N, C-alpha and C positions, 0 to 999 in steps of 0.2 A: 460112637465115635474110637476109631481104633489108633492108640498111641503109637508114636515113630520109636523107633529105636536103633540104634546103632550098635556095630561089633566094638569090642574093644580094639584101640588103637593109640599108638603110641603118641607122646605128648613130650615135648621137650621145650625149655624153657631158659632165656639168656636176655640179661639186664645189660644193654646196650647205649652206647652214647650217640649222639647225634651224628657224629662221624661214620660211626660204624654203620650207623642207620643207609647214609646216604651211599657208603661205599658197598654196602650188601645189597641194595636195592638197583643199584647200577648194573649188578651183576645180573640179577635175578631176570629184570626184566626183559632181556632178548629170549628167555627160557621158558619164564612162566608168565599164565595169564593174570590178568585181574580179575577178580570174583564179578559175576556179571550184576549182583544185587548193588554193586556201589554206587554212590552218587557220581556227578561228573567230574569231581574232585580225585575219584578213584578211592574214597573211603567213605565209611558211614559211621554214624553215633550209637553207640551200646548202652541201654541201661538195663542195671539187673536188680532187682529188687531180692535181695538173700534173707532165708529163712534161720533162725536157731532158737535156741531155747534159753531159760532164763540161767542155765549154768553155762552156756556158750558150749554147747557139746561140740556144732563143728568147728570152731575157731580152735577150741583144746585140741581135739584131735590133729587137726592141723600142725600147730604150734609143737604139741609133743611127736611128731612125725609117725602117726599111726598108718599103717599101711594100707587099708582097708579102711575107707570111708567114704560119706555121701554129704551130696549138699542139695538143698530144693532153692529155686530161685525162678522166679516171673520174669522175663527178659522181653523188649522192645526194641525199637530201632527208630532211630530218625525222629524220636519223637511222637511217633504215630501210633496211636492206641487203636487203633482199626485193626493192628496184628501182633496179639499178645501170645505167647507161649509160656506154659508152665514145665519146667527142666528138672530133670533129677538127673545130677552128675555123680557119677560115681567113681570112684579112683581104686588103682591097685596098682601100687609102686608109681611105674612110669606109663603104666595102660590107663587109659580112661575110656568111658562109655556115655554116653546121653540117651534118655529116655526123656519126650517132651510129648504134652497136649495142647492143642489150640484152646485159647481161652475167649469167651466174650468179654468186652468193657463191663459189661454188667454184671459178671460171673466174676471179673477180678475186681471189681471196688467191692462187692459182698465180701469174698474172701477176707482183703484188706481190712474192711470194717468190723471184722470178726464174726460174721453172718457165714456160717457154716454147714447148717443143717442139710443143705441141699446137695451138698459134697459128696454124701455116701451113698447116694443113688445116681450120682452121675454115669452117664457111659464110658466114660475114660476112667480106667485101673489106675492110673497116675492121681486123679484127684483122689479117687475112694482111699488110695494110699496115703497120699498127704494130710487127709481129713483126719484117720485113724492116728495120725504121727503128731499132728495137731493136738489131738485129745490124750494120748499116750505120752509124748515125750515133751506136750508145752511149745512146740514149733510157734514162731511168731515172725513175721516180719520186722527185720532188725535193721536192714541199712540198703541205702541206695548207692548203688556202686556205677559210677559212668568213665566211659574212655570213646577214644577215637581209634577206630581200627583200620588199617590198611592191609586188605588182603589179597594173595596170589595163590594159584593154584596149579597143579602139575597131572595129568590123567595118571601117569604110569605111578605106583606106588598110591593113589588117591592123598595126595602131598598137598598139604594146606601150609602157607607160610605167612604168618600175618605181623605187621608193625602195631604195636597198643601204644598209644601216648595220651597224655593229658587226663590221667588216671585221677578222679575223684570222688570225694565220700560226703555223705550229708551228713555224718558225725551223728548229733544227737535229735537231729531232723525225723521224727516220725510220720509224717505226713508223705501220703506215696500216691503217684499217677496224678502227679500236680501238672499243670501248663507252664510253671515257671519253677526251676528246682533251683535251691539254696545249696550249695555244697563247697568245698574246698579240695585244692589239689594235696597227693599226698606223694609224691615223689622225694625222693630223698637228695637227689643231685636236679638241678634245672636242666630240663630238656630229656633226662631219662626217660628211655621208651623199653618195651618188652617185646621180644623177639620169640614167638613161639611157633613151633614145626609140629604138624602133626601129619601123622601116615600109618598106613595099615600094617601088612607084613615087612617091609623093607623100605627104606630109604634111599632111592637111586643114587648111584655115586655121582652125577653131575651135578646132583642137587646138594648132595656133601660138600662137594669141591667148592660151589659157589660160596656156599655159607660160610666156610673156614676162614675165620677172621682173628688174627693175634690179638690178644687181650681180653677174649670174653670167653666164657666157659660155662657150662648146663650147670643150671642152679635151680632149687625150688623156690618158687614165687607164685605165691597166693593174693589176688587183686582184693579178694573177700577179706584176708586178712590184714592187708595194708591198712584196709580203710575203715577197721575195727580197731586200730592201735588207738583211736582218739575216744572213744566210747562204743 
């Protein structure tokens, strides 16, 4: 199994209100295309099981503004357990890179249950790395983060613009990969959304102009940190 890796990409984030969302989306739609993997409504549900240790290493590095950091997570879409991905997200200032490897449902359930011995001889180097860090750093699944994403793409610059809404956390709930999820919303303000802009070497001027909106500004935001505020 070969792990999939992307090059470092720029990642910009903005907290926006519903009115900003409707205005920006209206401007983007004639220029950018919806992601082909969305449902009929142009969105999909993302769930991510994040790993951290008992000292909350990943959480503290984010809060303390450490410029070079990494997080491991298991991600799946639309509550479909037939396609599960282990991902390692590497962050360098405003640059990010993702390395991922596909998991079977059986492998995922074994890992979440603490049965990890098989990982050391797995064909995926990413699973082998997580195994070593689960042993050396005591990484464990900590929280399930859920949200609805509406994505748009633009070929030049490999641009991806997403609107993320209804961000929810499982709080102290420690069971994962369940048919029914018990969670709670974490937005500071009703209807608040996260606008994310990802691109390679450059952001085309046409996209820059479409995104310009009075009253919003780039800022650091972590869904994982937001969902760990309660535990």
